[in-house]
Structure formats: C-alpha cells, structure tokens
N, C-alpha and C positions, 0 to 999 in steps of 0.2 A: 445093811438084811433089812435095820428097822425106816433108817432111814426109805426104804421104797417101800415097805405094811404101809409108814401114816401115808406117802405120796395116794399107798391104794383108800385108803380110807380118805381118804378127801373127795379124789376124788368117785367113788362108791356117796357117797352126799351130796356133796355137787352134782351129780348123778338123779340122784332121789329126789332136791328142790325141782333140780332144771323137768323135772318128767311129772310131776304137779304141779309144778307154773302148767307144763303145755295142757293140762287133764284140766286145771281153771279156762283157760282163755281157751278151746276147742269148745267148753261150758257155752262162754260168753257169748261166743258169735252165735254156737247155733241157737242157743237163747233169741241173739241181737235178730239173728236171719230169719228167725220162727216173726219177731214181731214183725219183720217192714214186712215182707213176705207176704205174710200168712192167712190165713179166714180173716180170718179180719179189716183186714185193711182194706179187703175188696165188697164190704157189704156198703150197699143199700139201702140204705133208709127215707122216708117220706116226713119231715116233720111237718105236725099240723099247720093250714096256713097260708102251706110255701106252697105257690101256684106250678103247673108243670107246663114248660114247655115243649111239652113233645103231645101234648094229649088228643089237645084238639085237628078233625082231618082241614088239610088246607085246599079251600074253594076259591074259584077264580076268585078277584074283586067283580066290585061294580064295576067304577077302571077302564080291566082289562077288555073287560066284554065294547065296548066303546070304541078300541080302537081298531082299526081296518087293516086286514087282515089278508 
C-alpha cells in the first residue's frame, strides 16, 4: 500500500512539473508569434534621404513617341 502511495506522489509531482513546463512553453509561443506576426512587423517607415520608387507618375518617354504605331 505504501508503494502505491509513493507512486501516486511521484506521478502527481511529474504531472505538476509538466503542467508548469507546458504553461511556460505556451507563453513562449504566444510571445514569439506576436513578435513575428504582430503589428510592428508591418510598419512602413520612410527614412530621410531615401527616394521612393513609385511616387512619380509614369509618362511616355520621348523615344516611345517616335515609334510608329
């Protein structure tokens, strides 16, 4: 009978330890997921002095107007 109680105590301690580890791992996954896919990953800041590729309106060049149609 004492053997069974000892086994139960060990199993309860193991269960508690695994539950705590599971909780910590879930927190870590939530943190890393937020870091990877969170709001800040999509920030679009313009650095001073950096030129934009798409601000100018496209106009046909002089060479294009010389081509026969």
